[in-house]
N, CA, C and O of each residue as an XYZ file, in Angstrom:
848
protein
N       9.319   -172.545     68.953
C       8.970   -173.821     68.351
C       9.092   -173.764     66.829
O       9.537   -174.715     66.187
N       8.679   -172.613     66.266
C       8.769   -172.486     64.808
C      10.212   -172.550     64.346
O      10.519   -173.163     63.323
N      11.109   -171.909     65.112
C      12.531   -171.941     64.751
C      13.061   -173.361     64.862
O      13.873   -173.788     64.041
N      12.604   -174.099     65.882
C      13.073   -175.470     66.041
C      12.621   -176.339     64.872
O      13.393   -177.148     64.358
N      11.357   -176.168     64.452
C      10.862   -176.949     63.327
C      11.625   -176.616     62.056
O      11.933   -177.503     61.260
N      11.935   -175.318     61.862
C      12.707   -174.917     60.690
C      14.093   -175.539     60.735
O      14.602   -176.011     59.719
N      14.714   -175.538     61.943
C      16.052   -176.131     62.093
C      16.024   -177.603     61.717
O      16.881   -178.073     60.968
N      15.024   -178.345     62.245
C      14.944   -179.778     61.959
C      14.690   -180.031     60.477
O      15.231   -180.980     59.909
N      13.860   -179.178     59.837
C      13.584   -179.351     58.415
C      14.841   -179.143     57.586
O      15.121   -179.909     56.664
N      15.600   -178.095     57.921
C      16.846   -177.833     57.190
C      17.836   -178.968     57.382
O      18.549   -179.351     56.454
N      17.873   -179.508     58.609
C      18.773   -180.631     58.856
C      18.402   -181.822     57.990
O      19.269   -182.447     57.378
N      17.104   -182.136     57.938
C      16.694   -183.301     57.167
C      16.935   -183.100     55.685
O      17.156   -184.068     54.958
N      16.895   -181.843     55.219
C      17.124   -181.570     53.804
C      18.599   -181.642     53.435
O      18.962   -182.102     52.352
N      19.446   -181.179     54.358
C      20.843   -180.999     53.988
C      21.814   -181.976     54.625
O      22.965   -182.052     54.195
N      21.389   -182.729     55.642
C      22.359   -183.564     56.317
C      22.900   -184.669     55.412
O      24.094   -184.963     55.458
N      22.038   -185.294     54.582
C      22.522   -186.353     53.692
C      23.486   -185.811     52.643
O      24.569   -186.375     52.491
N      23.147   -184.726     51.894
C      24.144   -184.153     50.973
C      25.435   -183.745     51.681
O      26.523   -183.850     51.116
N      25.300   -183.278     52.927
C      26.506   -182.868     53.644
C      27.408   -184.059     53.932
O      28.630   -183.963     53.824
N      26.798   -185.181     54.299
C      27.599   -186.377     54.558
C      28.304   -186.840     53.291
O      29.468   -187.235     53.337
N      27.601   -186.793     52.153
C      28.213   -187.166     50.874
C      29.357   -186.224     50.553
O      30.432   -186.653     50.132
N      29.116   -184.928     50.757
C      30.157   -183.945     50.466
C      31.373   -184.155     51.344
O      32.509   -184.020     50.888
N      31.135   -184.485     52.609
C      32.257   -184.722     53.512
C      33.071   -185.938     53.082
O      34.297   -185.955     53.199
N      32.385   -186.932     52.593
C      33.095   -188.119     52.120
C      33.961   -187.784     50.919
O      35.102   -188.235     50.828
N      33.415   -186.985     49.985
C      34.144   -186.632     48.768
C      35.239   -185.614     49.031
O      36.277   -185.621     48.368
N      35.004   -184.739     50.003
C      35.938   -183.630     50.233
C      36.619   -183.748     51.597
O      36.951   -182.740     52.221
N      36.824   -184.988     52.056
C      37.372   -185.170     53.393
C      38.771   -184.598     53.546
O      39.214   -184.324     54.661
N      39.466   -184.416     52.437
C      40.810   -183.853     52.513
C      40.778   -182.347     52.714
O      41.804   -181.739     53.019
N      39.616   -181.745     52.547
C      39.505   -180.286     52.660
C      39.003   -179.926     54.051
O      37.825   -180.150     54.331
N      39.819   -179.388     54.928
C      39.396   -179.088     56.301
C      38.396   -177.953     56.389
O      37.768   -177.764     57.431
N      38.233   -177.187     55.307
C      37.325   -176.046     55.379
C      36.049   -176.289     54.601
O      35.328   -175.336     54.306
N      35.737   -177.556     54.251
C      34.516   -177.804     53.497
C      33.302   -177.432     54.337
O      33.363   -177.441     55.567
N      32.210   -177.109     53.676
C      31.052   -176.560     54.367
C      30.458   -177.521     55.386
O      29.773   -177.084     56.310
N      30.706   -178.839     55.237
C      30.087   -179.793     56.162
C      30.660   -179.666     57.563
O      29.994   -180.028     58.532
N      31.883   -179.158     57.692
C      32.464   -178.979     59.005
C      31.607   -178.029     59.830
O      31.490   -178.187     61.045
N      31.006   -177.039     59.168
C      30.144   -176.095     59.853
C      28.716   -176.607     59.975
O      28.041   -176.333     60.967
N      28.258   -177.341     58.986
C      26.859   -177.758     58.946
C      26.579   -178.944     59.856
O      25.569   -178.954     60.559
N      27.453   -179.939     59.855
C      27.156   -181.183     60.546
C      27.053   -181.050     62.066
O      26.157   -181.662     62.648
N      27.919   -180.286     62.743
C      27.759   -180.217     64.196
C      26.383   -179.738     64.616
O      25.833   -180.245     65.593
N      25.811   -178.778     63.909
C      24.509   -178.246     64.290
C      23.393   -179.229     64.014
O      22.427   -179.301     64.773
N      23.515   -179.998     62.925
C      22.422   -180.877     62.520
C      22.555   -182.292     63.056
O      21.581   -182.873     63.535
N      23.764   -182.849     62.976
C      23.935   -184.248     63.348
C      24.060   -184.399     64.851
O      23.374   -185.229     65.449
N      24.933   -183.604     65.474
C      25.181   -183.775     66.891
C      23.951   -183.434     67.724
O      23.729   -184.055     68.763
N      23.144   -182.460     67.293
C      21.970   -182.088     68.055
C      20.738   -182.892     67.707
O      19.685   -182.676     68.307
N      20.827   -183.811     66.763
C      19.677   -184.586     66.318
C      19.351   -185.688     67.318
O      20.247   -186.394     67.779
N      18.073   -185.839     67.655
C      17.630   -186.910     68.531
C      17.431   -188.155     67.681
O      16.456   -188.246     66.934
N      18.338   -189.109     67.784
C      18.327   -190.242     66.869
C      17.635   -191.475     67.441
O      17.255   -192.371     66.688
N      17.463   -191.535     68.774
C      16.925   -192.764     69.367
C      15.410   -192.805     69.239
O      14.731   -191.835     69.578
N      14.872   -193.923     68.750
C      13.424   -194.091     68.582
C      12.932   -195.413     69.176
O      11.802   -195.824     68.911
N      13.760   -196.075     69.967
C      13.397   -197.362     70.534
C      12.520   -197.234     71.767
O      11.989   -196.158     72.040
N      12.362   -198.318     72.514
C      11.517   -198.305     73.719
C      12.115   -197.416     74.803
O      13.331   -197.230     74.850
N      11.277   -196.870     75.669
C      11.787   -195.990     76.739
C      12.482   -196.791     77.827
O      12.366   -198.016     77.865
N      13.199   -196.117     78.709
C      13.868   -196.823     79.813
C      12.870   -197.249     80.886
O      11.712   -196.831     80.886
N      13.347   -198.088     81.795
C      12.545   -198.458     82.957
C      12.433   -197.265     83.908
O      13.044   -196.218     83.693
N      11.649   -197.447     84.949
C      11.477   -196.375     85.930
C      12.724   -196.232     86.800
O      13.379   -197.230     87.103
N      13.063   -195.008     87.206
C      14.123   -194.830     88.205
C      13.687   -195.420     89.546
O      12.548   -195.858     89.709
N      14.611   -195.421     90.490
C      14.272   -195.925     91.825
C      13.385   -194.915     92.558
O      13.192   -193.780     92.122
N      12.872   -195.372     93.662
C      12.086   -194.540     94.585
C      12.892   -193.313     95.028
O      14.027   -193.475     95.478
N      12.353   -192.097     94.919
C      13.110   -190.912     95.355
C      13.288   -190.890     96.874
O      12.332   -191.098     97.621
N      14.500   -190.640     97.314
C      14.807   -190.596     98.737
C      15.038   -189.161     99.179
O      15.565   -188.344     98.423
N      14.643   -188.862    100.401
C      14.854   -187.533    100.967
C      16.311   -187.367    101.382
O      16.855   -188.196    102.111
N      16.937   -186.292    100.912
C      18.317   -185.979    101.279
C      18.345   -184.915    102.371
O      19.030   -185.080    103.381
N      17.608   -183.830    102.174
C      17.551   -182.746    103.160
C      16.296   -181.927    102.889
O      15.637   -182.082    101.861
N      15.988   -181.057    103.834
C      14.791   -180.233    103.692
C      15.000   -178.892    104.378
O      15.803   -178.776    105.304
N      14.278   -177.888    103.921
C      14.167   -176.603    104.598
C      12.682   -176.332    104.792
O      11.860   -177.226    104.591
N      12.331   -175.121    105.177
C      10.911   -174.814    105.335
C      10.207   -174.607    103.995
O       8.977   -174.609    103.939
N      10.974   -174.428    102.910
C      10.348   -174.173    101.609
C      10.867   -175.091    100.501
O      10.582   -174.854     99.327
N      11.627   -176.139    100.854
C      12.182   -177.000     99.816
C      12.502   -178.383    100.371
O      12.681   -178.564    101.576
N      12.571   -179.357     99.460
C      13.077   -180.690     99.803
C      14.035   -181.117     98.699
O      13.777   -180.892     97.516
N      15.135   -181.731     99.095
C      16.097   -182.250     98.139
C      15.961   -183.762     98.098
O      15.976   -184.420     99.138
N      15.826   -184.316     96.888
C      15.663   -185.757     96.725
C      16.750   -186.308     95.809
O      17.384   -185.569     95.055
N      16.950   -187.610     95.889
C      17.880   -188.294     94.996
C      17.265   -189.639     94.615
O      16.360   -190.130     95.290
N      17.761   -190.226     93.532
C      17.262   -191.530     93.079
C      18.351   -192.243     92.301
O      19.380   -191.653     91.972
N      18.121   -193.509     92.009
C      19.061   -194.305     91.232
C      18.558   -194.424     89.799
O      17.398   -194.781     89.592
N      19.397   -194.135     88.802
C      18.956   -194.232     87.405
C      18.633   -195.672     87.016
O      19.162   -196.606     87.620
N      17.779   -195.863     86.023
C      17.583   -197.217     85.487
C      18.815   -197.659     84.714
O      19.728   -196.869     84.474
N      18.831   -198.917     84.331
C      19.981   -199.447     83.593
C      19.966   -198.933     82.152
O      18.905   -198.793     81.544
N      21.140   -198.660     81.626
C      21.269   -198.289     80.221
C      21.253   -199.537     79.348
O      21.753   -200.583     79.762
N      20.690   -199.448     78.151
C      20.671   -200.624     77.272
C      22.025   -200.858     76.623
O      22.840   -199.942     76.511
N      22.255   -202.084     76.200
C      23.462   -202.405     75.450
C      23.195   -202.219     73.965
O      22.071   -202.401     73.496
N      24.230   -201.858     73.239
C      24.086   -201.710     71.790
C      23.833   -203.079     71.165
O      24.438   -204.066     71.582
N      22.950   -203.153     70.172
C      22.724   -204.442     69.500
C      23.977   -204.871     68.756
O      24.817   -204.031     68.434
N      24.120   -206.159     68.476
C      25.314   -206.622     67.755
C      25.378   -206.031     66.347
O      24.354   -205.820     65.698
N      26.591   -205.773     65.897
C      26.785   -205.184     64.573
C      26.383   -206.177     63.487
O      26.677   -207.368     63.586
N      25.716   -205.684     62.460
C      25.342   -206.535     61.334
C      26.531   -206.833     60.436
O      26.561   -207.851     59.746
N      27.505   -205.940     60.450
C      28.687   -206.132     59.609
C      29.908   -205.590     60.330
O      29.844   -204.531     60.954
N      31.007   -206.303     60.249
C      32.260   -205.852     60.842
C      33.204   -205.292     59.794
O      34.382   -205.060     60.067
N      32.684   -205.075     58.595
C      33.522   -204.527     57.529
C      33.966   -203.116     57.887
O      33.206   -202.363     58.495
N      35.195   -202.751     57.514
C      35.672   -201.385     57.781
C      34.739   -200.352     57.159
O      34.360   -200.470     55.994
N      34.373   -199.346     57.939
C      33.506   -198.284     57.444
C      32.031   -198.585     57.547
O      31.211   -197.704     57.290
N      31.663   -199.807     57.918
C      30.246   -200.152     58.050
C      29.671   -199.457     59.274
O      30.348   -199.369     60.298
N      28.429   -198.956     59.196
C      27.823   -198.284     60.359
C      27.668   -199.247     61.528
O      27.253   -200.393     61.352
N      28.003   -198.778     62.706
C      27.920   -199.597     63.910
C      26.682   -199.205     64.723
O      26.349   -198.023     64.804
N      26.012   -200.166     65.314
C      24.819   -199.848     66.116
C      25.194   -199.027     67.341
O      26.294   -199.144     67.881
N      24.250   -198.194     67.764
C      24.478   -197.332     68.916
C      23.440   -197.623     69.988
O      22.378   -198.182     69.716
N      23.768   -197.236     71.200
C      22.839   -197.344     72.321
C      22.861   -196.025     73.092
O      23.900   -195.365     73.136
N      21.745   -195.625     73.699
C      21.726   -194.384     74.481
C      22.720   -194.432     75.641
O      22.980   -195.492     76.210
N      23.262   -193.279     75.975
C      24.286   -193.209     77.019
C      23.914   -192.278     78.176
O      24.606   -192.262     79.194
N      22.829   -191.501     78.038
C      22.478   -190.524     79.071
C      20.972   -190.510     79.295
O      20.192   -190.904     78.428
N      20.580   -190.043     80.493
C      19.174   -189.891     80.829
C      18.814   -188.422     81.020
O      19.662   -187.597     81.357
N      17.555   -188.119     80.799
C      16.939   -186.865     81.212
C      15.791   -187.253     82.138
O      15.100   -188.241     81.891
N      15.585   -186.475     83.206
C      14.562   -186.831     84.191
C      13.480   -185.754     84.290
O      13.722   -184.566     84.076
N      12.295   -186.216     84.619
C      11.175   -185.322     84.945
C      10.759   -185.592     86.383
O      10.547   -186.741     86.771
N      10.644   -184.528     87.172
C      10.285   -184.644     88.586
C       8.899   -184.044     88.797
O       8.631   -182.911     88.399
N       8.022   -184.824     89.430
C       6.684   -184.350     89.780
C       6.499   -184.427     91.290
O       7.105   -185.269     91.953
N       5.657   -183.543     91.832
C       5.400   -183.551     93.270
C       3.950   -183.167     93.531
O       3.255   -182.667     92.646
N       3.511   -183.406     94.747
C       2.162   -183.037     95.157
C       2.052   -183.148     96.662
O       2.954   -183.668     97.319
N       0.935   -182.656     97.220
C       0.682   -182.818     98.643
C       0.433   -184.287     98.956
O      -0.294   -184.967     98.232
N       1.029   -184.767    100.022
C       0.891   -186.191    100.367
C      -0.565   -186.602    100.525
O      -0.959   -187.681    100.082
N      -1.367   -185.748    101.156
C      -2.728   -186.139    101.503
C      -3.766   -185.719    100.464
O      -4.961   -185.936    100.666
N      -3.330   -185.126     99.367
C      -4.298   -184.764     98.320
C      -3.675   -184.911     96.936
O      -4.045   -184.194     96.007
N      -2.722   -185.845     96.796
C      -2.024   -185.990     95.526
C      -2.961   -186.493     94.431
O      -2.673   -186.348     93.244
N      -4.088   -187.087     94.838
C      -5.043   -187.559     93.840
C      -5.614   -186.409     93.018
O      -6.143   -186.625     91.928
N      -5.509   -185.193     93.538
C      -6.012   -184.038     92.795
C      -5.080   -183.627     91.659
O      -5.431   -182.770     90.847
N      -3.902   -184.229     91.598
C      -3.001   -183.950     90.481
C      -1.569   -183.736     90.921
O      -1.300   -183.295     92.038
N      -0.650   -184.060     90.015
C       0.775   -183.860     90.245
C       1.224   -182.582     89.546
O       0.733   -182.249     88.468
N       2.155   -181.876     90.164
C       2.773   -180.693     89.571
C       4.144   -181.086     89.027
O       4.869   -181.858     89.654
N       4.496   -180.552     87.858
C       5.822   -180.797     87.288
C       6.804   -179.786     87.876
O       6.661   -178.581     87.669
N       7.790   -180.278     88.603
C       8.821   -179.406     89.165
C       9.887   -179.077     88.129
O      10.381   -177.950     88.077
N      10.246   -180.068     87.295
C      11.261   -179.885     86.257
C      11.164   -181.052     85.292
O      10.782   -182.155     85.682
N      11.512   -180.812     84.025
C      11.465   -181.910     83.044
C      12.724   -181.989     82.190
O      12.715   -182.582     81.111
N      13.807   -181.387     82.680
C      15.074   -181.480     81.944
C      16.237   -181.623     82.927
O      17.271   -180.969     82.787
N      16.048   -182.488     83.918
C      17.074   -182.707     84.945
C      18.099   -183.696     84.404
O      17.731   -184.757     83.900
N      19.377   -183.357     84.505
C      20.438   -184.189     83.910
C      21.182   -185.051     84.915
O      21.989   -185.890     84.516
N      20.939   -184.871     86.193
C      21.611   -185.669     87.224
C      20.534   -186.276     88.132
O      19.442   -185.719     88.244
N      20.830   -187.414     88.785
C      19.800   -188.102     89.586
C      19.585   -187.491     90.967
O      19.614   -188.197     91.975
N      19.374   -186.204     91.009
C      19.010   -185.516     92.248
C      18.392   -184.173     91.881
O      18.666   -183.611     90.821
N      17.552   -183.672     92.785
C      16.875   -182.405     92.468
C      16.326   -181.803     93.756
O      15.932   -182.528     94.670
N      16.303   -180.461     93.823
C      15.709   -179.745     94.940
C      14.397   -179.122     94.484
O      14.384   -178.250     93.615
N      13.301   -179.571     95.071
C      11.987   -179.008     94.770
C      11.785   -177.791     95.664
O      11.834   -177.908     96.889
N      11.561   -176.642     95.075
C      11.485   -175.390     95.824
C      10.089   -174.784     95.750
O       9.223   -175.265     95.019
N       9.893   -173.724     96.518
C       8.608   -173.041     96.515
C       7.511   -173.794     97.249
O       6.338   -173.673     96.897
N       7.879   -174.576     98.274
C       6.911   -175.385     99.009
C       6.407   -174.647    100.245
O       6.930   -173.595    100.612
N       5.380   -175.217    100.884
C       4.827   -174.643    102.114
C       5.562   -175.204    103.327
O       5.943   -176.374    103.321
N       5.770   -174.396    104.368
C       6.406   -174.907    105.591
C       5.535   -175.955    106.277
O       4.311   -175.951    106.146
N       6.197   -176.858    107.017
C       5.521   -177.835    107.863
C       4.452   -178.624    107.095
O       3.335   -178.813    107.577
N       4.815   -179.073    105.907
C       3.879   -179.779    105.034
C       4.581   -181.011    104.466
O       5.764   -180.951    104.131
N       3.873   -182.102    104.360
C       4.444   -183.332    103.826
C       4.047   -183.491    102.359
O       2.878   -183.361    101.995
N       5.040   -183.770    101.536
C       4.836   -183.885    100.089
C       5.143   -185.296     99.604
O       5.759   -186.101    100.302
N       4.694   -185.560     98.396
C       5.039   -186.783     97.677
C       5.761   -186.393     96.396
O       5.568   -185.289     95.888
N       6.585   -187.285     95.871
C       7.303   -187.010     94.626
C       7.497   -188.303     93.846
O       7.520   -189.393     94.416
N       7.635   -188.164     92.551
C       7.960   -189.296     91.687
C       8.801   -188.788     90.527
O       8.815   -187.591     90.240
N       9.505   -189.703     89.858
C      10.470   -189.325     88.827
C      10.266   -190.197     87.582
O      10.017   -191.398     87.687
N      10.375   -189.578     86.416
C      10.366   -190.279     85.131
C      11.755   -190.154     84.500
O      12.512   -189.238     84.824
N      12.078   -191.074     83.604
C      13.340   -191.005     82.863
C      13.073   -191.218     81.377
O      12.160   -191.947     80.992
N      13.877   -190.576     80.567
C      13.935   -190.889     79.143
C      15.373   -190.697     78.699
O      16.172   -190.090     79.411
N      15.705   -191.215     77.518
C      17.067   -191.095     77.028
C      17.298   -189.698     76.470
O      16.446   -189.146     75.775
N      18.463   -189.134     76.784
C      18.804   -187.808     76.257
C      18.906   -187.829     74.738
O      18.774   -186.792     74.088
N      19.141   -189.012     74.172
C      19.295   -189.135     72.729
C      17.950   -189.218     71.997
O      17.929   -189.306     70.769
N      16.833   -189.193     72.724
C      15.519   -189.211     72.094
C      14.599   -190.237     72.718
O      14.954   -190.894     73.697
N      13.407   -190.371     72.141
C      12.442   -191.341     72.644
C      11.438   -190.719     73.590
O      11.414   -189.506     73.798
N      10.601   -191.590     74.164
C       9.518   -191.154     75.035
C       9.885   -191.351     76.512
O      10.848   -192.040     76.848
N       9.081   -190.719     77.381
C       9.255   -190.910     78.813
C       8.881   -192.332     79.194
O       7.911   -192.887     78.678
N       9.653   -192.920     80.099
C       9.325   -194.228     80.635
C       8.280   -194.108     81.734
O       7.757   -193.018     81.967
N       7.969   -195.198     82.410
C       6.977   -195.165     83.491
C       7.504   -194.405     84.701
O       8.716   -194.268     84.864
N       6.606   -193.908     85.552
C       7.062   -193.189     86.747
C       7.662   -194.131     87.778
O       7.354   -195.322     87.807
N       8.513   -193.585     88.610
C       9.045   -194.349     89.729
C       7.939   -194.578     90.758
O       6.864   -193.984     90.676
N       8.217   -195.439     91.714
C       7.334   -195.520     92.876
C       7.324   -194.165     93.566
O       8.355   -193.495     93.626
N       6.190   -193.759     94.079
C       6.068   -192.442     94.698
C       6.678   -192.431     96.095
O       6.517   -193.377     96.867
N       7.372   -191.355     96.402
C       7.920   -191.141     97.736
C       6.902   -190.317     98.511
O       6.653   -189.161     98.167
N       6.315   -190.892     99.547
C       5.188   -190.248    100.234
C       5.583   -189.469    101.477
O       4.744   -188.752    102.024
N       6.815   -189.575    101.949
C       7.205   -188.935    103.198
C       8.279   -187.894    103.006
O       9.429   -188.120    103.384
N       7.934   -186.756    102.427
C       8.898   -185.677    102.175
C       8.427   -184.419    102.908
O       7.794   -183.556    102.299
N       8.725   -184.302    104.205
C       8.223   -183.163    104.977
C       9.133   -181.946    104.907
O      10.355   -182.072    104.994
N       8.549   -180.789    104.751
C       9.307   -179.548    104.925
C       9.349   -179.208    106.419
O       8.535   -179.703    107.199
N      10.296   -178.369    106.803
C      10.440   -177.982    108.198
C       9.471   -176.859    108.550
O       8.941   -176.171    107.677
N       9.258   -176.696    109.834
C       8.563   -175.500    110.284
C       9.502   -174.307    110.089
O      10.715   -174.483    109.981
N       8.955   -173.122    110.045
C       9.798   -171.932    109.896
C      10.736   -171.775    111.082
O      11.879   -171.350    110.920
N      10.251   -172.122    112.293
C      11.098   -172.009    113.485
C      12.275   -172.986    113.414
O      13.407   -172.628    113.740
N      11.999   -174.223    112.985
C      13.074   -175.211    112.886
C      14.089   -174.805    111.831
O      15.293   -174.970    112.032
N      13.616   -174.277    110.707
C      14.532   -173.823    109.661
C      15.387   -172.665    110.155
O      16.570   -172.581    109.823
N      14.797   -171.770    110.949
C      15.558   -170.643    111.496
C      16.641   -171.137    112.447
O      17.743   -170.589    112.465
N      16.340   -172.171    113.241
C      17.335   -172.739    114.147
C      18.525   -173.291    113.373
O      19.678   -173.082    113.749
N      18.230   -173.993    112.294
C      19.312   -174.588    111.493
C      20.165   -173.501    110.853
O      21.392   -173.598    110.839
N      19.516   -172.463    110.322
C      20.300   -171.369    109.718
C      21.183   -170.684    110.755
O      22.331   -170.345    110.468
N      20.643   -170.475    111.976
C      21.425   -169.832    113.025
C      22.604   -170.708    113.435
O      23.720   -170.219    113.614
N      22.347   -172.007    113.582
C      23.427   -172.923    113.960
C      24.507   -172.974    112.889
O      25.696   -173.028    113.207
N      24.102   -172.959    111.623
C      25.077   -172.965    110.538
C      25.919   -171.698    110.551
O      27.127   -171.732    110.319
N      25.256   -170.581    110.827
C      26.001   -169.314    110.881
C      27.024   -169.338    112.004
O      28.136   -168.834    111.845
N      26.653   -169.924    113.144
C      27.589   -170.028    114.264
C      28.797   -170.862    113.869
O      29.936   -170.480    114.140
N      28.552   -171.999    113.229
C      29.665   -172.859    112.807
C      30.565   -172.154    111.813
O      31.789   -172.251    111.899
N      29.956   -171.435    110.858
C      30.758   -170.764    109.841
C      31.600   -169.638    110.437
O      32.681   -169.329    109.937
N      31.104   -169.037    111.492
C      31.864   -167.960    112.134
C      32.957   -168.504    113.037
O      33.831   -167.758    113.478
N      32.912   -169.799    113.314
C      33.983   -170.435    114.064
C      34.060   -170.044    115.510
O      35.148   -170.046    116.087
N      32.925   -169.701    116.131
C      32.954   -169.327    117.538
C      31.937   -170.152    118.298
O      31.051   -170.775    117.712
N      32.085   -170.143    119.651
C      31.207   -170.981    120.452
C      30.450   -170.140    121.472
O      29.264   -169.869    121.283
N      31.110   -169.723    122.548
C      30.412   -169.090    123.659
C      29.683   -167.812    123.313
O      28.464   -167.734    123.465
N      30.423   -166.791    122.843
C      29.813   -165.487    122.608
C      28.774   -165.533    121.505
O      27.799   -164.783    121.532
N      28.980   -166.412    120.534
C      28.065   -166.451    119.391
C      26.714   -167.018    119.772
O      25.701   -166.644    119.180
N      26.673   -167.919    120.754
C      25.399   -168.525    121.113
C      24.407   -167.494    121.635
O      23.204   -167.617    121.404
N      24.905   -166.480    122.337
C      24.003   -165.477    122.873
C      23.348   -164.667    121.765
O      22.283   -164.082    121.963
N      23.997   -164.632    120.578
C      23.430   -163.894    119.448
C      22.298   -164.675    118.801
O      21.406   -164.092    118.184
N      22.335   -165.997    118.945
C      21.352   -166.867    118.303
C      20.771   -167.840    119.333
O      21.048   -169.038    119.271
N      19.967   -167.337    120.281
C      19.460   -168.239    121.333
C      18.610   -169.368    120.786
O      18.549   -170.439    121.389
N      17.952   -169.149    119.655
C      17.084   -170.201    119.109
C      17.881   -171.425    118.703
O      17.348   -172.534    118.665
N      19.158   -171.227    118.399
C      19.982   -172.342    117.937
C      20.386   -173.258    119.074
O      20.768   -174.404    118.835
N      20.307   -172.759    120.355
C      20.754   -173.579    121.472
C      19.637   -173.905    122.443
O      19.758   -174.866    123.203
N      18.546   -173.135    122.448
C      17.469   -173.382    123.393
C      16.680   -174.642    123.048
O      16.125   -175.295    123.932
N      16.632   -174.982    121.741
C      15.854   -176.142    121.341
C      16.598   -177.417    121.690
O      17.805   -177.496    121.463
N      15.907   -178.435    122.243
C      16.576   -179.715    122.518
C      16.939   -180.461    121.243
O      17.747   -181.390    121.271
N      16.346   -180.059    120.131
C      16.629   -180.727    118.854
C      17.185   -179.697    117.882
O      16.436   -179.066    117.136
N      18.492   -179.534    117.896
C      19.090   -178.520    117.041
C      18.983   -178.845    115.571
O      19.124   -177.964    114.722
N      18.732   -180.117    115.261
C      18.593   -180.478    113.851
C      17.314   -179.918    113.273
O      17.255   -179.655    112.072
N      16.291   -179.727    114.080
C      15.070   -179.101    113.613
C      14.316   -179.908    112.591
O      13.599   -179.324    111.778
N      14.438   -181.224    112.586
C      13.742   -182.020    111.584
C      12.349   -182.359    112.060
O      12.085   -182.388    113.262
N      11.459   -182.614    111.123
C      10.104   -182.993    111.452
C       9.870   -184.426    111.034
O      10.579   -184.957    110.179
N       8.884   -185.046    111.632
C       8.573   -186.434    111.312
C       7.947   -186.541    109.954
O       7.262   -185.625    109.500
N       8.186   -187.691    109.284
C       7.580   -187.925    107.985
C       6.082   -188.072    108.079
O       5.390   -188.042    107.061
N       5.558   -188.234    109.306
C       4.113   -188.379    109.481
C       3.431   -187.051    109.721
O       2.227   -187.016    109.973
N       4.196   -185.917    109.648
C       3.599   -184.608    109.855
C       2.483   -184.378    108.861
O       2.668   -184.536    107.654
N       1.334   -184.007    109.369
C       0.205   -183.807    108.473
C       0.150   -182.374    108.005
O       0.638   -181.461    108.671
N      -0.458   -182.191    106.839
C      -0.656   -180.848    106.294
C      -1.622   -180.080    107.176
O      -2.673   -180.605    107.543
N      -1.270   -178.794    107.538
C      -2.183   -178.030    108.421
C      -3.554   -177.907    107.770
O      -4.459   -177.305    108.346
């Protein structure tokens, strides 16, 4: 954190002189601003406006006995405000172009005791929450903010039906996948009886599964 604060302080001290120098020495490809500006300007969080709206409700994509994969729809990006001047060289207004997401989860039946942060720097609208308990139903919610800066927006609606599989069901799925990957049928089934003895080879559990 101390290094980050020092970096930001140096940027604020030198970025304006660097811009002036670049304007005066633009014909010189080796001027010092070529080295200074990428570190200070490109990495600077410039957005200070209102946060984005909430993402959509997280949907269950897949599950194992120790993880659930979810996806959601990003909120809408804002439009850039109209330019105050169309004169050549006049600064043009900008609008954020990317989101960063924070994913929280908790037990479905005791989420009031608090949410756990699974990740707070997710760059795509999907995430796999890992390290969960087998045969347990979880809840999840997602926040968004602009990658260019600003604060977190409101949380999404909570997804209350995210069940992990039982260990036996997860083992069936792994065995069935191994059979498919090996490209065999008859002889391979005898090696993995759990994959064929169950009437439900998918091994999924109901969203109403209660925590043991």
